[in-house]
All heavy atoms as an XYZ file, in Angstrom:
830
protein
N     114.284     -6.533    183.777
C     113.229     -6.564    184.774
C     113.695     -7.431    185.931
O     114.216     -8.514    185.726
C     111.960     -7.123    184.154
C     110.840     -7.236    185.164
S     109.322     -7.798    184.409
C     108.541     -6.245    184.186
N     113.500     -6.972    187.114
C     113.942     -7.711    188.283
C     112.891     -8.737    188.681
O     111.705     -8.514    188.523
C     114.178     -6.758    189.434
C     115.303     -5.821    189.140
C     115.448     -4.829    190.246
N     116.380     -3.812    189.796
C     117.410     -3.432    190.499
N     117.649     -3.948    191.649
N     118.217     -2.517    190.033
N     113.349     -9.823    189.268
C     112.415    -10.848    189.719
C     111.741    -10.394    191.001
O     112.246     -9.546    191.732
C     113.153    -12.155    189.966
O     113.966    -12.040    191.119
N     110.594    -10.992    191.282
C     109.871    -10.678    192.502
C     110.708    -11.025    193.725
O     110.759    -10.271    194.683
C     108.545    -11.441    192.523
C     107.647    -11.186    193.714
C     107.296     -9.717    193.819
C     106.395    -12.016    193.605
N     111.415    -12.141    193.673
C     112.267    -12.551    194.799
C     113.376    -11.522    195.012
O     113.685    -11.156    196.139
C     112.846    -13.932    194.533
C     113.680    -14.449    195.679
C     114.263    -15.823    195.358
N     115.104    -16.274    196.420
C     114.808    -17.242    197.242
N     113.667    -17.877    197.115
N     115.631    -17.594    198.193
N     113.960    -11.039    193.913
C     115.010    -10.033    194.016
C     114.497     -8.744    194.622
O     115.147     -8.129    195.460
N     113.299     -8.322    194.206
C     112.707     -7.107    194.762
C     112.392     -7.280    196.245
O     112.598     -6.373    197.040
C     111.447     -6.739    193.988
C     111.669     -6.243    192.562
C     110.341     -6.067    191.854
C     112.451     -4.947    192.549
N     111.893     -8.459    196.621
C     111.596     -8.723    198.020
C     112.871     -8.668    198.853
O     112.900     -8.061    199.925
C     110.910    -10.083    198.178
C     110.594    -10.506    199.602
C     109.666     -9.506    200.278
C     109.987    -11.894    199.627
N     113.948     -9.281    198.371
C     115.222     -9.244    199.093
C     115.722     -7.810    199.240
O     116.195     -7.422    200.303
C     116.269    -10.102    198.383
S     115.992    -11.872    198.590
N     115.589     -7.016    198.162
C     116.020     -5.623    198.226
C     115.203     -4.861    199.271
O     115.740     -4.052    200.033
C     115.893     -4.948    196.860
C     116.946     -5.407    195.869
S     116.726     -4.746    194.202
C     116.379     -3.039    194.479
N     113.900     -5.116    199.331
C     113.036     -4.430    200.286
C     113.407     -4.820    201.710
O     113.455     -3.973    202.604
C     111.575     -4.752    200.008
N     113.683     -6.094    201.939
C     114.053     -6.547    203.273
C     115.375     -5.935    203.715
O     115.520     -5.502    204.860
C     114.120     -8.070    203.319
C     112.776     -8.794    203.205
C     112.992    -10.292    203.085
C     111.863     -8.464    204.358
N     116.343     -5.879    202.800
C     117.633     -5.283    203.127
C     117.461     -3.791    203.413
O     118.055     -3.248    204.341
C     118.646     -5.523    201.982
C     119.893     -4.685    202.176
C     119.005     -7.000    201.899
N     116.598     -3.120    202.640
C     116.382     -1.689    202.816
C     115.811     -1.350    204.188
O     116.088     -0.297    204.740
C     115.462     -1.157    201.716
N     115.012     -2.270    204.753
C     114.445     -1.988    206.081
C     115.269     -2.622    207.197
O     114.891     -2.588    208.351
C     112.978     -2.435    206.181
C     112.827     -3.942    205.962
C     112.108     -1.639    205.252
C     111.430     -4.455    206.228
N     116.399     -3.205    206.839
C     117.328     -3.694    207.850
C     117.168     -5.140    208.256
O     117.701     -5.560    209.269
N     116.442     -5.933    207.481
C     116.287     -7.351    207.800
C     117.402     -8.121    207.112
O     117.565     -8.025    205.893
C     114.907     -7.879    207.327
C     114.787     -9.370    207.574
C     113.788     -7.118    208.022
N     118.192     -8.888    207.865
C     119.253     -9.653    207.216
C     118.656    -10.742    206.327
O     117.728    -11.430    206.720
C     120.036    -10.259    208.380
C     119.123    -10.200    209.548
C     118.171     -9.073    209.304
N     119.185    -10.868    205.131
C     118.694    -11.856    204.182
C     119.788    -12.872    203.913
O     120.889    -12.511    203.518
C     118.268    -11.179    202.847
C     117.844    -12.212    201.834
C     117.173    -10.172    203.108
N     119.474    -14.124    204.162
C     120.409    -15.205    203.885
C     119.726    -16.137    202.899
O     118.685    -16.708    203.196
C     120.776    -15.983    205.175
C     121.707    -17.133    204.849
C     121.391    -15.045    206.197
N     120.279    -16.252    201.726
C     119.695    -17.114    200.709
C     120.405    -18.463    200.717
O     121.618    -18.538    200.645
C     119.827    -16.466    199.333
N     119.611    -19.505    200.842
C     120.144    -20.863    200.792
C     119.269    -21.666    199.854
O     118.062    -21.432    199.757
C     120.109    -21.501    202.179
C     120.982    -20.801    203.184
C     120.964    -21.564    204.492
N     119.604    -21.940    204.848
C     119.074    -21.802    206.064
N     119.795    -21.305    207.035
N     117.853    -22.170    206.305
N     119.852    -22.640    199.211
C     119.095    -23.482    198.287
C     117.985    -24.229    199.016
O     116.930    -24.492    198.471
C     120.022    -24.459    197.585
N     118.188    -24.563    200.278
C     117.187    -25.303    201.039
C     115.985    -24.468    201.442
O     115.030    -24.995    201.994
N     116.007    -23.149    201.199
C     114.897    -22.289    201.597
C     113.700    -22.382    200.654
O     112.630    -21.892    200.977
C     115.351    -20.831    201.655
C     116.272    -20.570    202.827
O     116.314    -21.413    203.753
O     116.954    -19.534    202.815
N     113.872    -22.992    199.498
C     112.775    -23.099    198.535
C     111.700    -24.036    199.076
O     111.995    -25.085    199.615
C     113.259    -23.630    197.196
S     113.894    -22.347    196.140
N     110.448    -23.627    198.920
C     109.316    -24.449    199.335
C     108.587    -24.900    198.087
O     108.235    -24.089    197.241
C     108.367    -23.648    200.238
C     109.075    -23.264    201.539
C     107.116    -24.444    200.532
C     108.278    -22.343    202.422
N     108.359    -26.193    197.982
C     107.587    -26.737    196.874
C     106.124    -26.747    197.305
O     105.700    -27.611    198.072
C     108.062    -28.144    196.526
C     107.376    -28.696    195.295
O     106.421    -28.060    194.793
O     107.785    -29.771    194.831
N     105.355    -25.765    196.854
C     103.977    -25.623    197.303
C     103.066    -26.736    196.808
O     101.947    -26.874    197.290
C     103.426    -24.246    196.920
C     103.962    -23.169    197.815
C     104.984    -22.336    197.405
C     103.461    -23.019    199.094
C     105.491    -21.363    198.247
C     103.962    -22.043    199.948
C     104.982    -21.224    199.517
O     105.470    -20.270    200.356
N     103.531    -27.551    195.877
C     102.725    -28.696    195.468
C     102.493    -29.632    196.643
O     101.522    -30.371    196.678
C     103.390    -29.440    194.315
C     103.383    -28.638    193.030
C     104.104    -29.377    191.953
N     105.526    -29.388    192.314
C     106.492    -29.842    191.543
N     106.206    -30.351    190.371
N     107.741    -29.808    191.932
N     103.371    -29.591    197.638
C     103.198    -30.423    198.827
C     102.274    -29.774    199.848
O     101.885    -30.414    200.822
C     104.557    -30.687    199.495
C     105.481    -31.514    198.617
O     104.971    -32.269    197.759
O     106.709    -31.391    198.786
N     101.900    -28.506    199.657
C     101.121    -27.781    200.657
C      99.751    -27.324    200.158
O      98.817    -27.247    200.941
C     101.901    -26.552    201.144
C     103.228    -26.918    201.740
N     103.345    -27.437    202.996
C     104.482    -26.865    201.237
C     104.627    -27.686    203.264
N     105.328    -27.328    202.204
N      99.641    -26.957    198.892
C      98.385    -26.471    198.346
C      97.638    -27.606    197.667
O      98.227    -28.361    196.903
C      98.637    -25.358    197.330
C      99.358    -24.116    197.854
C      99.622    -23.151    196.720
C      98.545    -23.444    198.939
N      96.356    -27.712    197.943
C      95.554    -28.776    197.349
C      94.195    -28.233    196.934
O      93.587    -27.445    197.655
C      95.351    -29.924    198.353
C      96.633    -30.512    198.823
N      97.353    -31.395    198.067
C      97.334    -30.337    199.962
C      98.441    -31.743    198.726
N      98.456    -31.105    199.871
N      93.719    -28.682    195.773
C      92.402    -28.313    195.279
C      91.377    -28.882    196.248
O      91.381    -30.072    196.539
C      92.212    -28.904    193.883
C      90.940    -28.543    193.230
C      89.726    -29.108    193.464
C      90.727    -27.553    192.243
N      88.772    -28.536    192.689
C      89.361    -27.574    191.916
C      91.556    -26.652    191.596
C      88.811    -26.727    190.976
C      91.008    -25.808    190.648
C      89.649    -25.844    190.348
N      90.477    -28.049    196.750
C      89.488    -28.502    197.718
C      88.116    -28.645    197.069
O      87.425    -29.629    197.264
C      89.404    -27.518    198.913
C      88.313    -27.928    199.864
C      90.732    -27.438    199.621
N      87.709    -27.665    196.306
C      86.396    -27.703    195.683
C      86.293    -26.619    194.635
O      87.236    -25.860    194.418
N      85.150    -26.526    193.998
C      84.953    -25.514    192.973
C      83.516    -25.494    192.500
O      82.715    -26.353    192.863
N      83.220    -24.526    191.693
C      81.885    -24.400    191.111
C      82.050    -23.854    189.705
O      82.898    -22.987    189.467
C      80.982    -23.492    191.976
C      79.554    -23.502    191.464
C      81.543    -22.103    192.071
C      78.576    -22.853    192.422
N      81.285    -24.362    188.779
C      81.365    -23.887    187.401
C      80.555    -22.599    187.272
O      79.421    -22.512    187.747
C      80.814    -24.944    186.446
C      81.106    -24.619    185.011
C      80.818    -25.795    184.091
O      81.201    -26.918    184.431
O      80.210    -25.548    183.036
N      81.163    -21.598    186.656
C      80.517    -20.302    186.462
C      80.326    -20.087    184.961
O      81.278    -20.215    184.193
C      81.387    -19.159    187.049
C      81.578    -19.335    188.546
C      80.798    -17.797    186.717
C      80.319    -19.210    189.369
N      79.102    -19.786    184.554
C      78.806    -19.520    183.150
C      79.245    -18.093    182.834
O      78.722    -17.135    183.407
C      77.311    -19.690    182.889
C      76.959    -19.493    181.431
O      77.798    -19.821    180.573
O      75.848    -18.999    181.153
N      80.220    -17.947    181.961
C      80.777    -16.633    181.644
C      82.201    -16.556    182.157
O      82.799    -17.558    182.553
N      82.748    -15.362    182.144
C      84.129    -15.149    182.571
C      84.172    -14.365    183.873
O      83.873    -13.163    183.877
C      84.902    -14.376    181.501
C      85.018    -15.132    180.199
O      85.219    -16.361    180.252
O      84.896    -14.498    179.136
N      84.538    -15.010    184.992
C      84.708    -14.257    186.226
C      85.832    -13.233    186.055
O      86.935    -13.578    185.678
C      85.092    -15.320    187.255
C      84.625    -16.612    186.663
C      84.750    -16.435    185.179
N      85.530    -11.968    186.295
C      86.495    -10.894    186.092
C      87.120    -10.407    187.391
O      88.223     -9.895    187.396
C      85.823     -9.718    185.380
C      85.175    -10.085    184.057
S      86.336    -10.756    182.859
C      87.240     -9.294    182.446
N      86.367    -10.540    188.494
C      86.859    -10.077    189.791
C      86.161    -10.871    190.881
O      85.057    -11.378    190.690
C      86.597     -8.588    189.968
N      86.829    -10.945    192.027
C      86.322    -11.745    193.134
C      86.617    -11.046    194.455
O      87.719    -10.528    194.658
C      87.013    -13.116    193.129
C      86.887    -13.983    194.370
C      85.484    -14.564    194.460
C      87.910    -15.101    194.327
N      85.625    -11.038    195.341
C      85.803    -10.563    196.707
C      85.218    -11.633    197.613
O      84.093    -12.084    197.395
C      85.067     -9.220    196.953
C      85.134     -8.842    198.420
C      85.649     -8.129    196.098
N      85.990    -12.059    198.612
C      85.489    -13.026    199.581
C      85.314    -12.298    200.903
O      86.216    -11.609    201.376
C      86.456    -14.218    199.748
C      85.948    -15.176    200.810
C      86.657    -14.933    198.421
N      84.124    -12.439    201.486
C      83.830    -11.816    202.767
C      83.097    -12.842    203.627
O      81.929    -13.141    203.384
C      82.974    -10.568    202.574
C      82.696     -9.850    203.882
O      83.626     -9.728    204.696
O      81.543     -9.427    204.079
N      83.801    -13.405    204.599
C      83.202    -14.394    205.483
C      82.774    -15.630    204.724
O      83.581    -16.288    204.075
N      81.483    -15.911    204.757
C      80.949    -17.142    204.175
C      80.629    -17.030    202.693
O      80.222    -18.015    202.075
C      79.684    -17.543    204.933
N      80.821    -15.842    202.102
C      80.388    -15.640    200.723
C      81.494    -15.100    199.825
O      82.329    -14.302    200.252
C      79.185    -14.685    200.676
C      77.993    -15.263    201.404
C      77.722    -14.888    202.711
C      77.177    -16.204    200.800
C      76.652    -15.431    203.398
C      76.104    -16.757    201.472
C      75.847    -16.375    202.775
O      74.788    -16.922    203.454
N      81.457    -15.548    198.578
C      82.337    -15.033    197.535
C      81.453    -14.280    196.545
O      80.398    -14.778    196.145
C      83.067    -16.168    196.832
N      81.872    -13.078    196.180
C      81.127    -12.225    195.245
C      81.938    -12.124    193.962
O      83.081    -11.679    193.993
C      80.919    -10.837    195.861
C      80.169    -10.902    197.173
C      80.855    -11.111    198.373
C      78.791    -10.768    197.208
C      80.169    -11.197    199.577
C      78.092    -10.843    198.412
C      78.797    -11.064    199.592
O      78.120    -11.146    200.778
N      81.336    -12.562    192.849
C      82.047    -12.589    191.572
C      81.406    -11.637    190.577
O      80.193    -11.689    190.365
C      82.005    -13.996    190.961
C      82.806    -15.063    191.651
C      81.909    -15.871    192.558
C      83.424    -15.955    190.615
N      82.233    -10.773    189.977
C      81.798     -9.959    188.847
C      82.034    -10.816    187.610
O      83.141    -11.286    187.378
C      82.607     -8.670    188.769
N      80.961    -11.037    186.828
C      81.038    -11.965    185.701
C      80.705    -11.246    184.406
O      79.728    -10.501    184.327
C      80.065    -13.157    185.902
C      80.139    -14.116    184.730
C      80.371    -13.881    187.208
N      81.529    -11.483    183.395
C      81.261    -10.984    182.048
C      80.744    -12.160    181.230
O      81.359    -13.220    181.208
C      82.533    -10.422    181.421
N      79.602    -11.972    180.603
C      79.022    -12.999    179.748
C      78.650    -12.330    178.427
O      78.481    -11.112    178.375
C      77.796    -13.615    180.413
N      78.526    -13.096    177.353
C      78.197    -12.494    176.061
C      76.909    -11.669    176.127
O      75.852    -12.170    176.476
C      78.024    -13.704    175.134
C      78.828    -14.788    175.778
C      78.717    -14.544    177.257
N      77.030    -10.360    175.853
C      75.884     -9.471    175.798
C      75.358     -9.003    177.143
O      74.443     -8.191    177.199
N      75.891     -9.506    178.223
C      75.400     -9.124    179.542
C      76.479     -9.368    180.582
O      77.608     -9.709    180.252
C      74.111     -9.912    179.912
O      73.586     -9.397    181.134
C      74.389    -11.387    180.066
N      76.122     -9.186    181.803
C      77.023     -9.475    182.905
C      76.200     -9.713    184.143
O      74.974     -9.610    184.121
N      76.860    -10.035    185.236
C      76.102    -10.277    186.453
C      77.015    -10.304    187.672
O      78.233    -10.397    187.551
C      75.293    -11.558    186.355
C      76.102    -12.793    186.251
C      75.209    -14.036    186.094
N      76.052    -15.189    186.191
C      76.800    -15.657    185.204
N      76.748    -15.076    184.024
N      77.578    -16.686    185.382
N      76.386    -10.235    188.822
C      77.043    -10.438    190.101
C      76.556    -11.780    190.616
O      75.348    -11.985    190.760
C      76.678     -9.321    191.082
C      77.193     -9.498    192.507
C      78.714     -9.402    192.549
C      76.571     -8.464    193.427
N      77.473    -12.704    190.858
C      77.141    -14.004    191.433
C      77.588    -14.028    192.879
O      78.673    -13.541    193.205
C      77.849    -15.148    190.689
C      77.242    -15.461    189.339
O      76.161    -14.915    189.022
O      77.842    -16.245    188.587
N      76.755    -14.591    193.741
C      77.095    -14.757    195.147
C      77.163    -16.253    195.425
O      76.204    -16.983    195.164
C      76.056    -14.085    196.070
C      76.454    -14.258    197.529
C      75.905    -12.611    195.718
N      78.325    -16.688    195.925
C      78.560    -18.111    196.168
C      78.818    -18.328    197.649
O      79.664    -17.651    198.241
C      79.773    -18.616    195.342
C      80.051    -20.082    195.626
C      79.537    -18.388    193.855
N      78.073    -19.259    198.248
C      78.280    -19.645    199.641
C      79.486    -20.579    199.681
O      79.479    -21.635    199.056
C      77.034    -20.362    200.159
C      77.111    -20.734    201.629
O      78.232    -20.907    202.157
O      76.049    -20.876    202.248
N      80.544    -20.160    200.391
C      81.784    -20.949    200.454
C      82.055    -21.476    201.864
O      83.180    -21.831    202.187
C      82.993    -20.132    199.938
C      82.864    -19.864    198.461
C      83.164    -18.835    200.721
N      81.001    -21.557    202.710
C      81.206    -22.075    204.065
C      81.754    -23.488    204.049
O      82.577    -23.846    204.879
C      79.910    -22.030    204.865
C      79.563    -20.626    205.330
C      78.293    -20.633    206.094
N      77.204    -20.814    205.129
C      75.934    -20.597    205.389
N      75.575    -20.230    206.595
N      75.014    -20.748    204.473
N      81.270    -24.308    203.123
C      81.834    -25.646    202.938
C      82.690    -25.585    201.687
O      82.176    -25.648    200.570
C      80.737    -26.697    202.778
C      81.290    -28.097    202.573
O      82.526    -28.273    202.509
O      80.476    -29.038    202.477
N      84.015    -25.447    201.826
C      84.859    -25.277    200.645
C      84.849    -26.486    199.710
O      85.189    -26.370    198.550
C      86.254    -25.043    201.224
C      86.189    -25.455    202.644
C      84.765    -25.419    203.074
N      84.417    -27.632    200.197
C      84.314    -28.822    199.347
C      83.100    -28.756    198.428
O      83.062    -29.420    197.409
C      84.243    -30.091    200.197
C      85.450    -30.311    201.027
N      86.610    -30.844    200.519
C      85.702    -30.056    202.329
C      87.518    -30.907    201.470
N      86.996    -30.435    202.585
N      82.106    -27.947    198.811
C      80.870    -27.874    198.039
C      80.327    -26.444    198.018
O      79.356    -26.116    198.682
C      79.821    -28.820    198.650
C      78.540    -28.996    197.862
C      78.818    -29.589    196.484
C      77.580    -29.876    198.639
N      80.981    -25.525    197.268
C      80.452    -24.156    197.162
C      79.110    -24.172    196.435
O      78.878    -24.996    195.549
C      81.516    -23.418    196.357
C      82.369    -24.458    195.751
C      82.175    -25.734    196.490
N      78.213    -23.262    196.841
C      76.855    -23.239    196.292
C      76.534    -21.831    195.798
O      76.689    -20.857    196.542
C      75.831    -23.654    197.379
C      74.409    -23.556    196.846
C      76.117    -25.053    197.887
N      76.069    -21.730    194.551
C      75.605    -20.456    194.005
C      74.278    -20.126    194.676
O      73.311    -20.881    194.560
C      75.436    -20.555    192.486
C      74.958    -19.301    191.765
C      75.998    -18.193    191.869
C      74.676    -19.606    190.306
N      74.222    -19.008    195.430
C      73.010    -18.683    196.178
C      72.238    -17.502    195.600
O      71.054    -17.337    195.890
C      73.319    -18.426    197.677
C      73.786    -19.699    198.341
C      74.321    -17.313    197.867
N      72.881    -16.666    194.789
C      72.176    -15.522    194.211
C      72.896    -15.038    192.960
O      74.113    -15.162    192.850
C      72.079    -14.385    195.223
N      72.110    -14.495    192.043
C      72.639    -13.920    190.807
C      71.831    -12.667    190.489
O      70.612    -12.662    190.632
C      72.509    -14.923    189.640
O      73.317    -16.053    189.907
C      72.947    -14.321    188.336
N      72.528    -11.611    190.091
C      71.859    -10.385    189.673
C      72.467     -9.947    188.352
O      73.674     -9.712    188.268
C      72.041     -9.277    190.714
C      71.428     -7.927    190.335
C      69.896     -8.018    190.368
C      71.917     -6.843    191.250
N      71.632     -9.857    187.311
C      72.128     -9.405    186.015
C      72.459     -7.923    186.069
O      71.798     -7.146    186.744
C      71.108     -9.684    184.915
C      71.017    -11.148    184.574
C      70.288    -11.404    183.272
O      70.233    -10.495    182.406
O      69.784    -12.514    183.119
N      73.508     -7.558    185.340
C      73.933     -6.166    185.240
C      73.738     -5.701    183.802
O      73.651     -6.520    182.886
C      75.405     -6.019    185.665
O      76.222     -6.879    184.878
C      75.587     -6.363    187.143
N      73.654     -4.387    183.578
C      73.387     -3.873    182.228
C      74.445     -4.259    181.202
O      74.144     -4.392    180.024
C      73.354     -2.359    182.399
C      73.297     -2.100    183.854
C      73.769     -3.318    184.554
N      75.679     -4.407    181.647
C      76.781     -4.791    180.765
C      77.671     -5.771    181.514
O      77.409     -6.092    182.673
C      77.609     -3.567    180.378
C      76.900     -2.611    179.451
C      77.812     -1.489    179.032
O      78.917     -1.768    178.555
O      77.416     -0.326    179.190
N      78.723     -6.197    180.856
C      79.664     -7.118    181.487
C      80.188     -6.522    182.785
O      80.677     -5.400    182.812
C      80.816     -7.424    180.536
N      80.052     -7.273    183.875
C      80.592     -6.822    185.155
C      82.100     -6.998    185.114
O      82.601     -8.058    184.766
C      79.980     -7.632    186.290
N      82.830     -5.934    185.436
C      84.286     -5.961    185.310
C      85.007     -6.004    186.640
O      86.136     -6.458    186.730
C      84.749     -4.745    184.509
C      84.181     -4.733    183.124
C      84.425     -3.414    182.415
O      84.817     -2.420    183.009
N      84.187     -3.406    181.120
N      84.356     -5.493    187.693
C      85.011     -5.460    189.002
C      83.933     -5.400    190.063
O      82.789     -5.014    189.788
C      85.935     -4.248    189.102
C      87.022     -4.421    190.156
O      87.028     -5.449    190.865
O      87.870     -3.526    190.272
N      84.304     -5.794    191.274
C      83.362     -5.736    192.396
C      84.126     -5.333    193.646
O      85.274     -5.717    193.837
C      82.627     -7.080    192.591
C      83.592     -8.201    192.917
C      81.553     -6.976    193.660
N      83.472     -4.519    194.466
C      84.017     -4.130    195.770
C      82.891     -4.283    196.775
O      81.706     -4.144    196.437
C      84.536     -2.694    195.737
N      83.253     -4.551    198.009
C      82.257     -4.801    199.040
C      82.559     -3.940    200.254
O      83.708     -3.834    200.684
C      82.302     -6.283    199.417
C      81.171     -6.817    200.267
C      79.862     -6.779    199.494
C      81.479     -8.241    200.696
N      81.515     -3.320    200.791
C      81.641     -2.564    202.032
C      80.410     -2.902    202.872
O      79.308     -2.421    202.591
C      81.721     -1.064    201.760
C      81.969     -0.262    203.033
O      82.414     -0.848    204.031
O      81.703      0.949    203.017
N      80.609     -3.752    203.851
C      79.478     -4.196    204.659
C      78.504     -4.992    203.822
O      78.870     -5.986    203.212
N      77.268     -4.527    203.750
C      76.245     -5.231    202.976
C      75.991     -4.590    201.608
O      75.007     -4.896    200.943
C      74.939     -5.316    203.770
C      74.315     -3.983    204.019
N      74.740     -3.146    205.021
C      73.310     -3.338    203.397
C      74.018     -2.035    204.993
N      73.147     -2.128    204.020
N      76.907     -3.722    201.188
C      76.776     -3.066    199.881
C      77.887     -3.550    198.946
O      79.069     -3.485    199.276
C      76.858     -1.533    200.011
C      75.726     -1.003    200.885
C      76.850     -0.858    198.645
C      74.334     -1.223    200.305
N      77.479     -4.051    197.772
C      78.434     -4.426    196.735
C      78.362     -3.372    195.636
O      77.272     -2.974    195.220
C      78.108     -5.802    196.162
N      79.519     -2.914    195.180
C      79.592     -1.965    194.076
C      80.202     -2.710    192.901
O      81.297     -3.267    193.005
C      80.445     -0.768    194.463
N      79.468     -2.731    191.782
C      79.897     -3.488    190.611
C      80.152     -2.523    189.457
O      79.259     -1.765    189.069
C      78.827     -4.528    190.206
C      79.319     -5.383    189.051
C      78.431     -5.406    191.397
N      81.378     -2.552    188.915
C      81.725     -1.720    187.760
C      81.244     -2.430    186.505
O      81.552     -3.597    186.287
C      83.233     -1.499    187.705
N      80.479     -1.697    185.671
C      79.853     -2.302    184.496
C      80.103     -1.491    183.230
O      79.166     -0.949    182.621
C      78.353     -2.451    184.709
S      77.935     -3.555    186.038
N      81.340     -1.381    182.815
C      81.677     -0.735    181.551
C      81.070      0.648    181.410
O      81.100      1.458    182.327
N      80.476      0.920    180.250
C      79.902      2.235    179.967
C      78.662      2.514    180.795
O      78.245      3.659    180.926
C      79.590      2.364    178.476
C      80.843      2.422    177.618
C      80.523      2.585    176.149
O      79.361      2.868    175.789
O      81.444      2.417    175.345
N      78.054      1.483    181.367
C      76.865      1.682    182.214
C      77.243      2.254    183.561
O      76.389      2.688    184.318
C      76.122      0.363    182.416
O      75.586     -0.074    181.202
N      78.525      2.203    183.894
C      78.988      2.802    185.144
C      78.941      1.844    186.307
O      79.412      0.722    186.226
N      78.338      2.287    187.368
C      78.357      1.567    188.640
C      76.970      1.060    188.990
O      75.986      1.791    188.886
C      78.847      2.520    189.741
C      79.005      1.958    191.127
C      80.162      0.958    191.163
C      79.260      3.078    192.122
N      76.911     -0.197    189.406
C      75.677     -0.773    189.920
C      75.898     -1.035    191.403
O      76.885     -1.668    191.775
C      75.322     -2.088    189.188
C      74.132     -2.761    189.827
C      75.069     -1.834    187.718
N      75.008     -0.515    192.249
C      75.119     -0.696    193.692
C      74.057     -1.710    194.122
O      72.875     -1.572    193.762
C      74.927      0.647    194.435
C      75.027      0.445    195.937
C      75.976      1.654    193.959
N      74.511     -2.724    194.883
C      73.629     -3.839    195.239
C      73.627     -4.040    196.748
O      74.698     -4.099    197.359
C      74.099     -5.142    194.549
C      73.177     -6.294    194.885
C      74.219     -4.952    193.045
N      72.449     -4.162    197.348
C      72.334     -4.524    198.754
C      72.387     -6.040    198.836
O      71.503     -6.721    198.335
C      71.023     -4.000    199.334
C      70.867     -4.270    200.821
O      71.630     -5.102    201.376
O      69.989     -3.655    201.436
N      73.429     -6.574    199.433
C      73.621     -8.030    199.483
C      73.318     -8.602    200.873
O      73.676     -9.735    201.167
C      75.039     -8.434    199.040
C      75.254     -8.109    197.585
C      76.107     -7.784    199.912
N      72.629     -7.820    201.714
C      72.338     -8.306    203.071
C      71.329     -9.438    203.071
O      70.584     -9.643    202.165
C      71.852     -7.171    203.957
O      70.693     -6.570    203.430
């Protein structure tokens, strides 16, 4: 199996971008990425879509599921602003404008107006 870096280099060479590998090119992201904030979610978040000020989470919980809407305008203090239970464990979520589509196992699709 090829590494992701190897595949990226192959792709760059294929489109004509010169690739020069040097040991100094490595970036230690521990110096750049920092934990800013978080919120505890009851259950297992299965999918996430962020759109502007809100994060939409499909959550699987024992015997049920739900769509959680989290206000992330202040990344230091995200706030759970809405929850909608789904017939089964929510497995995925997609967003188009003010409509969220939540995949819910054998129950199929739940469509939610999130405006």
